[in-house]
C-alpha positions in Angstrom: 78.6 99.6 69.1 82.3 99.9 68.1 83.2 102.9 67.5 85.3 105.8 67.9 85.9 108.9 70.6 88.3 110.3 69.1 86.1 113.0 67.3 83.3 115.4 69.6 81.6 117.2 66.5 80.0 113.9 66.0 78.8 113.4 69.5 77.0 116.6 69.5 76.5 119.7 67.8 79.0 121.0 66.2 77.6 124.5 67.6 76.9 123.2 71.1 80.6 122.3 71.2 82.2 125.3 70.1 80.7 127.8 71.8 81.6 125.8 74.6 85.5 125.9 74.0 85.3 129.3 72.5 84.2 130.5 76.0 86.8 128.1 77.7 89.3 129.6 76.1 87.5 132.9 76.8 87.2 132.3 80.6 91.6 130.9 80.4 89.6 126.9 81.4 91.4 124.6 78.5 94.3 123.5 78.9 97.3 121.2 76.7 99.2 118.5 78.0 101.8 116.1 77.0 101.9 112.3 77.2 101.8 111.5 80.8 101.8 115.1 82.2 99.5 114.7 85.0 95.9 116.6 85.0 95.3 118.6 88.5 92.2 118.0 89.3 90.0 119.4 92.0 86.6 117.6 93.6 83.3 119.6 92.7 84.7 120.7 89.2 83.6 119.1 86.2 86.0 118.2 83.2 85.9 117.8 79.8 88.1 116.6 77.5 88.6 118.2 74.2 91.0 116.0 72.8 92.9 113.0 72.6 92.1 110.8 76.1 92.9 110.5 79.5 94.5 107.9 81.7 92.0 107.7 85.4 94.7 105.5 87.7 93.3 104.5 91.3 95.0 105.0 94.0 95.7 103.3 97.3 98.2 103.1 100.6 98.8 99.7 101.5 100.6 98.2 103.8 104.8 98.5 102.4 105.7 95.8 104.7 103.6 93.3 105.1 103.3 93.4 108.9 100.3 94.8 111.5 101.8 97.4 112.8 104.3 99.2 109.2 104.6 103.0 109.4 105.7 103.6 106.4 103.1 103.0 103.2 103.4 102.3 99.6 100.9 103.8 97.0 99.2 101.7 94.7 98.0 101.8 91.4 95.4 100.5 89.3 94.3 101.4 86.1 90.6 102.5 85.8 90.1 103.2 82.4 89.9 106.2 80.2 88.0 109.0 78.8 88.6 110.4 75.3 87.7 113.8 73.1 83.8 114.6 73.9 83.4 113.5 76.9 83.7 114.3 80.6 84.6 112.9 83.9 85.5 114.2 87.3 87.7 113.4 90.1 86.8 112.4 92.9 88.9 111.1 96.3 87.7 109.2 99.7 90.4 108.3 102.1 92.5 106.1 101.3 91.8 106.2 97.8 92.1 109.1 95.2 92.1 109.5 91.7 94.1 110.8 89.1 93.9 111.5 85.4 96.8 111.2 83.2 97.3 112.7 79.6 97.6 109.5 77.6 98.5 111.0 74.7 100.3 114.0 73.7 98.4 117.0 73.2 95.9 116.5 74.8 92.8 119.0 75.8 91.3 119.2 78.2 88.6 122.2 79.5 87.3 122.2 83.1 83.7 124.6 84.7 81.6 124.5 87.6 78.5 122.6 87.3 76.8 126.0 87.7 78.7 127.0 84.1 75.8 124.4 82.7 73.4 126.6 83.7 74.1 128.5 80.3 73.8 125.9 78.0 70.8 123.8 79.3 70.8 120.8 76.0 74.7 120.1 77.3 73.8 119.8 80.8 71.1 116.6 79.4 74.2 114.9 77.6 76.9 115.0 80.0 74.7 113.6 82.3 73.9 111.4 79.9 77.3 110.2 79.5 78.2 110.4 82.4 74.7 107.2 83.1 76.5 105.7 79.9 80.0 105.5 81.8 78.4 103.9 84.8 76.4 100.6 82.7 79.8 100.5 81.4 81.6 100.5 84.5 79.0 97.6 85.7 80.5 95.8 82.7 83.8 96.3 83.9 83.3 95.3 87.2 81.3 91.8 85.3 84.4 91.2 83.7 86.5 91.2 86.5 84.5 89.1 88.4 85.7 86.2 86.5 87.9 83.4 88.3 90.1 82.5 85.2 92.7 86.1 84.9 92.9 84.5 80.5 88.7 85.2 81.2 89.6 88.3 82.5 92.2 89.8 80.1 90.0 89.2 76.8 87.3 90.9 78.5 88.5 93.4 79.6 90.1 94.5 76.4 86.9 94.0 74.2 85.5 96.3 76.9 88.4 98.4 75.7 88.0 97.9 72.1 84.4 98.2 71.9 84.8 102.0 73.6 88.0 103.8 71.6 88.2 100.9 68.7 89.0 102.0 65.6 87.7 100.1 62.3 91.2 98.9 60.2 93.0 96.7 57.9 93.0 94.2 61.0 90.1 94.5 63.2 89.0 97.7 65.2 92.6 98.6 67.1 92.2 101.0 70.4 94.2 104.3 68.8 96.8 104.9 72.0 99.3 102.3 73.2 98.3 100.5 76.3 101.0 98.4 78.9 101.2 95.5 79.7 101.3 96.6 83.1 98.3 99.1 82.8 96.4 95.7 81.6 98.0 94.0 84.5 96.9 96.4 87.6 93.6 97.2 86.2 92.9 93.1 86.1 94.8 92.1 89.0 97.3 90.6 87.8 100.5 90.9 86.9 103.0 92.4 84.0 104.2 89.2 83.1 101.1 86.7 83.5 99.8 89.8 80.2 102.4 89.4 78.2 102.3 84.9 78.7 98.4 85.0 78.2 98.5 87.7 75.1 101.1 85.4 73.8 98.0 82.5 73.6 94.9 85.1 72.4 97.7 85.5 69.9 98.3 82.7 68.5 94.7 81.5 68.6 93.8 84.4 66.9 91.7 86.6 69.0 93.7 89.5 69.2 96.0 91.1 66.9 98.6 94.0 67.4 99.1 96.5 64.3 101.9 99.5 63.6 103.0 101.0 67.2 101.5 98.5 69.5 97.8 99.5 68.9 96.0 96.3 70.3 92.9 95.1 67.8 89.9 92.2 67.8 89.6 90.8 64.6 87.0 91.6 61.9 85.7 87.6 62.7 85.2 88.0 66.3 83.1 92.0 66.0 80.7 89.9 63.7 80.5 87.3 66.7 80.1 89.8 69.4 77.6 91.7 67.3 75.7 88.1 66.9 
C-alpha cells in the first residue's frame, strides 16, 4: 500500500519511459521548473511528471465582501493534491472554477503531449488510462474523508491518504518526501491554518503522526501496521 512515487522507472518498463523522454526532448515537449513555479497548462493536453512533484490547486471566484451585489471577487484557492513522478495529469476548467498546477519541489520536470501522440505507444496509453482510473479511486477516498464531521478526523484521514500515496520508509515510519504547509492542509480539509496547527499538536501528542527533518510529515510504523491489518 505504501510506496514511493518518485521513481517512474519502477512504475513502467524503462525502455518505454526512456523513449518517451527522448521523444519529448527531441520535440521540445519537456521543461524543468523551480519550486512553486506555475506550470502554464492548456485543456486537452496530457501532462506527465518526469521528475519531482506537481501541486494541484483549485481556484474559485467568491464574493469578497459577503454582499449579494458585490462587484469585486477574490480567488479562493484549495489544495487538491499531488501528482508524483511517473504519473499523468490533465487540467480542466469550468467557470467559475479553474485548476492550476505548480512545481512543488525544485527541479520538477514535466512532459506534455497530445492524446493522439500516444498512438506511438499503445501499451503506454493503456498505462495512462489505468493511472487516471487509479487517481479517480483515490479521489473518492479523499471525498469520503472530507465528509467526516470532526476536523481532526478529516485531518488524520487526509494525512493518511497522502502518506499512503507518496510515503517513503524511514526510521520514523512512512514520511512524505516533500513538505506541506499547515495553510495548504487547511485549504484541503476546509479548515484554517491555526486550527490545523493546534490539531497537529494533538496528533503528535497521541503519537499518531511525527515529523522528520525539514518538517516532513510521517506516520509511525505501528500505525502502518494497524492500517494494513
